[in-house]
C-alpha positions in Angstrom: 6.1 -0.6 20.7 5.3 -0.4 17.1 3.8 2.4 15.5 2.7 1.9 12.1 0.5 5.0 11.3 -0.6 7.6 13.6 -4.0 9.4 13.0 -3.8 13.0 13.6 -7.0 14.3 12.4 -8.7 14.8 15.7 -5.5 16.3 17.8 -6.4 19.0 20.0 -3.7 21.1 21.4 -4.2 21.7 25.0 -2.1 23.9 27.7 0.6 21.9 29.6 -1.1 23.2 33.0 -4.4 21.5 31.5 -3.0 18.0 30.6 0.3 17.3 32.4 0.9 16.5 36.0 4.3 17.9 36.4 3.6 19.9 39.5 3.9 18.5 42.9 1.3 19.1 45.2 1.6 22.6 46.6 3.6 23.9 43.6 3.0 27.6 43.6 4.5 28.6 40.2 2.2 30.6 37.8 3.2 28.3 34.7 5.0 25.3 33.9 8.2 27.5 32.5 8.6 29.2 35.5 11.8 27.4 37.3 11.7 25.7 40.5 13.5 27.5 43.2 17.2 25.8 43.4 20.0 26.3 45.6 22.9 24.1 43.6 24.3 23.9 40.2 24.5 19.9 40.4 23.0 17.2 42.3 22.8 13.4 42.3 19.4 13.2 43.6 16.6 12.6 41.1 13.9 14.7 43.0 16.3 17.7 43.6 16.1 20.8 41.1 19.4 22.5 39.8 20.2 26.1 38.9 20.3 26.6 35.3 23.4 28.4 33.6 21.9 30.5 31.0 22.2 33.6 29.3 19.5 35.9 30.8 18.6 37.1 27.0 17.5 33.5 26.4 13.7 32.5 27.7 13.5 29.7 29.8 11.5 26.8 28.3 11.1 23.0 29.1 10.9 20.2 26.7 7.2 19.7 26.3 6.4 23.6 26.0 9.1 23.6 23.4 7.7 20.7 21.8 3.9 22.0 21.9 5.2 25.3 20.3 6.8 23.5 17.4 3.6 21.3 16.9 1.5 24.2 16.8 3.8 25.9 14.2 4.1 22.8 12.0 1.3 20.7 12.8 0.8 19.2 9.3 4.6 18.7 8.6 6.6 15.6 8.9 8.1 15.1 12.1 9.2 11.5 11.8 10.0 9.5 9.0 11.2 5.9 9.3 10.9 2.6 7.2 9.2 -0.4 8.2 9.1 -3.7 6.6 7.3 -2.8 3.6 7.3 1.1 3.1 8.2 4.5 4.6 6.0 5.7 7.4 5.4 9.5 8.0 4.1 10.8 11.1 3.1 14.5 11.4 3.9 16.8 14.1 0.3 16.7 15.4 0.5 12.8 15.0 3.8 12.7 16.9 2.1 14.9 19.7 -0.9 12.4 19.9 1.4 9.4 20.1 3.7 11.4 23.0 0.3 12.0 25.0 -0.9 8.2 24.5 2.5 7.3 25.9 2.4 9.5 28.5 -1.0 8.4 29.6 0.1 4.9 29.2 3.0 5.5 31.9 0.9 7.3 34.1 -1.6 4.4 33.9 1.1 1.8 34.4 2.1 3.7 37.7 5.0 5.9 36.8 5.5 8.3 39.6 6.8 12.1 39.4 10.6 11.6 38.9 10.4 8.0 38.1 13.0 6.5 35.8 12.1 5.1 32.4 15.2 3.1 30.7 15.1 3.2 26.9 16.6 0.0 25.4 15.8 1.3 21.9 17.8 2.6 19.7 16.9 5.6 16.9 13.5 4.5 16.4 10.1 6.1 16.3 9.5 4.2 19.6 12.6 5.8 21.3 11.6 9.2 20.5 7.9 8.8 20.9 8.4 7.1 24.6 11.2 9.5 25.6 8.9 12.6 25.2 6.0 10.4 26.6 8.1 9.6 29.9 9.0 13.4 30.2 5.6 14.6 29.6 4.5 12.0 32.5 7.1 13.4 34.9 9.7 10.9 34.4 13.3 10.6 34.0 14.9 9.0 31.0 17.9 6.8 31.3 19.2 5.0 28.0 20.5 1.3 28.1 23.1 1.0 25.4 25.0 -2.0 25.9 24.0 -5.2 27.8 25.4 -8.6 26.4 25.0 -10.3 29.7 21.7 -10.6 32.0 24.0 -9.7 35.0 25.0 -6.4 33.4 21.2 -5.4 32.4 20.1 -6.2 36.0 23.3 -4.1 37.1 22.4 -1.1 34.9 18.8 -1.2 36.1 19.4 -1.6 39.5 22.0 1.5 39.4 19.6 3.7 37.2 16.6 2.8 39.7 14.4 2.3 36.4 10.9 1.3 37.3 10.2 0.8 33.5 12.0 -0.4 30.4 11.2 0.5 26.8 12.4 -2.0 24.0 11.6 -1.8 20.5 12.2 -5.4 20.1 11.8 -8.4 22.5 14.3 -9.9 20.8 16.9 -7.7 22.4 15.9 -8.7 26.0 15.6 -12.4 24.8 19.4 -12.4 23.6 20.5 -11.0 26.9 18.2 -13.8 29.0 
């Protein structure tokens, strides 16, 4: 995935309840930031909610609503700056939000299901940050693939994580393992 420049001129901020498909069928919460009832403080199951240990003076918020709040405050400020082969690229918060929604739409179109796992094999790049938030917006769970020198270790990591998607910033990394 390469993101050379993201146009942010026609970005429209929408509510999470309108655009995102976080809710399972039959979810009766009033808003997306309302916690799902949970009985345990930890779990090994991907689809089981956990009880959050938080100070009650801090309002509960999820990553997408926290991100959208930042986008509405800092819309035209730089959110991501990176250098491609020729020059620095600056992506504003509005542009970042647009790219995240596009990534989320792509994951959904490719069949990412609620609590589906997306493995990331791109490190400290715009691709990594956009794809991570896109997968979260689409209802997915993220896992990072930090090291795979051999094909067998790559397949082992993917099998253990139950990842249905792998995002890479360069096909060179995968071809080295293969």
